[in-house]
C-alpha positions in Angstrom: 0.0 0.0 0.0 1.5 3.6 -0.8 0.6 5.4 2.2 2.0 8.9 0.9 0.0 8.3 -2.4 -3.5 7.7 -0.5 -2.4 10.1 2.5 -2.0 12.7 -0.7 -5.6 11.8 -2.3 -7.4 12.5 0.6 -5.8 15.6 1.3 -6.4 16.6 -2.4 -10.0 15.6 -2.4 -10.4 17.8 0.8 -9.3 21.0 -0.8 -6.0 21.4 1.3 -2.6 22.7 0.5 0.5 20.7 2.0 0.2 23.7 3.9 -2.5 23.6 5.2 -2.7 20.1 6.4 1.3 20.7 8.2 -0.7 23.5 10.6 -3.2 21.6 10.9 -1.3 18.7 12.4 1.7 21.0 13.4 4.4 19.4 10.7 6.4 21.1 8.0 5.0 21.6 4.3 8.6 19.8 3.7 8.2 16.9 6.3 4.3 16.5 4.6 6.0 16.6 1.0 8.4 13.8 2.0 5.4 11.6 3.2 2.9 12.5 0.2 6.7 11.2 -1.9 7.7 7.8 0.0 11.0 9.3 1.2 9.7 9.9 5.0 7.9 7.5 7.2 5.1 8.5 10.0 5.2 6.9 13.1 1.5 5.5 14.0 0.9 8.8 16.3 1.7 11.2 13.4 0.3 9.1 11.2 -2.5 9.4 12.8 -2.8 13.2 14.3 -3.1 13.6 9.9 -5.6 11.1 9.3 -7.9 12.6 12.2 -6.9 16.5 10.7 -8.4 14.7 6.8 -11.3 13.2 9.1 -10.5 9.0 8.7 -9.6 7.0 11.6 -6.7 4.7 11.1 -9.6 1.8 10.3 -10.9 3.1 7.2 -7.5 4.4 5.8 -6.2 1.1 5.4 -9.1 -0.7 4.7 -9.1 -2.6 1.2 -12.5 -2.1 1.0 -13.9 0.5 -1.1 -17.7 -0.5 -0.3 -18.7 0.4 -3.9 -19.6 -2.3 -6.6 -18.4 -0.6 -10.0 -20.1 -3.8 -12.1 -23.2 -5.0 -12.4 -24.9 -8.2 -13.9 -28.1 -8.9 -15.3 -29.7 -9.8 -11.9 -28.5 -6.7 -10.2 -30.5 -4.7 -12.4 -34.1 -3.5 -12.0 -36.7 -4.3 -14.6 -40.6 -2.3 -15.0 -42.7 -3.4 -16.8 -45.5 -1.5 -18.6 -47.4 -2.9 -21.1 -45.1 -2.5 -24.0 -42.7 -0.2 -22.5 -39.8 -1.7 -20.1 -37.8 -0.1 -18.3 -34.5 -1.9 -17.1 -32.8 0.5 -14.4 -28.8 -0.6 -15.4 -27.1 0.5 -12.5 -28.7 -0.5 -8.6 -29.9 2.8 -6.2 -28.7 5.2 -9.1 -30.5 8.2 -7.7 -27.7 8.8 -4.7 -25.8 9.5 -8.3 -24.7 12.1 -10.4 -26.8 10.1 -13.2 -28.8 7.3 -14.3 -28.5 5.2 -17.4 -31.8 3.1 -18.3 -32.4 1.2 -21.1 -36.0 1.4 -22.4 -37.6 -0.8 -24.9 -41.0 0.5 -27.0 -43.0 -1.7 -28.6 -44.5 -0.1 -32.2 -46.4 2.7 -30.7 -45.4 2.7 -28.0 -44.3 5.8 -26.0 -42.1 6.7 -22.6 -43.8 8.4 -19.5 -43.8 12.5 -20.3 -41.0 13.9 -17.9 -41.1 17.2 -16.5 -38.3 19.8 -17.4 -35.4 19.8 -15.0 -32.4 21.5 -14.7 -30.5 18.9 -15.9 -29.1 16.7 -18.6 -30.4 14.4 -20.8 -28.8 12.2 -23.5 -29.6 8.5 -25.7 -29.0 6.3 -27.6 -30.9 4.4 -30.6 -29.6 0.8 -30.0 -33.1 -0.3 -32.3 -35.4 0.8 -34.6 -36.8 4.4 -34.7 -37.9 6.3 -32.2 -39.1 10.2 -31.9 -37.8 12.5 -29.4 -41.0 15.2 -28.1 -39.5 17.9 -26.5 -42.6 20.6 -25.6 -43.7 21.3 -29.6 -40.4 20.0 -31.6 -40.4 16.5 -32.5 -37.6 15.0 -33.5 -36.8 11.8 -35.7 -34.0 9.5 -34.4 -33.3 6.2 -36.3 -30.9 3.1 -35.1 -27.1 4.8 -34.6 -28.8 8.3 -33.7 -28.2 9.7 -30.6 -30.0 13.3 -28.6 -28.2 14.9 -25.9 -30.7 17.7 -24.5 -31.2 20.3 -21.5 -35.3 19.3 -20.9 -36.8 23.3 -21.1 -40.4 21.8 -21.5 -41.7 18.1 -20.5 -40.1 15.5 -22.6 -40.4 12.2 -24.4 -40.0 9.4 -26.8 -42.1 7.2 -29.1 -41.9 4.7 -30.8 -42.9 5.5 -34.3 -41.5 2.3 -35.8 -43.3 -0.8 -36.6 -41.0 -2.9 -34.9 -39.6 -2.4 -31.2 -36.9 0.4 -30.4 -34.5 0.4 -27.1 -33.0 3.5 -26.4 -30.4 3.8 -23.4 -31.0 6.9 -21.8 -28.8 8.6 -19.4 -29.8 11.4 -17.0 -28.3 13.8 -15.2 -29.6 14.6 -12.1 -32.3 11.1 -12.2 -35.3 11.3 -13.0 -36.7 7.6 -13.5 
């Protein structure tokens, strides 16, 4: 484990300079620099003081378990079927994240739920079929391989205007589904 590198990352995450951390720990800026570059090793007591100033316990610092899941299998995903509309949430509990990716599958003539204007962005990519993106009074036809990016200032939805099923990868930030 690279102690210095991990200390540096924590310091930067908290918006502190080496001098800020040194002042809080009553150490020299040079010593902080040496520790971060693995040129010096702090004693356990000094490390504990540094971590306390960074708001981290020794246990958490040395824990290899980040607790954050980054890979999701189909069995982790949540699916909702509403007639010819199927929504698959690709990342479980995405509401806690900045973005929410979903897979939207629409049968012929089917449309997604109408979404209100929001402060954020939405991106979509048509994986299969043909859809129409409706934003306020504007209508945009998209075929397989086309994408859209919008800052929704009006109600909006997607409808399948083709004769075969359509599938759209839709990512919104902040989460809106």
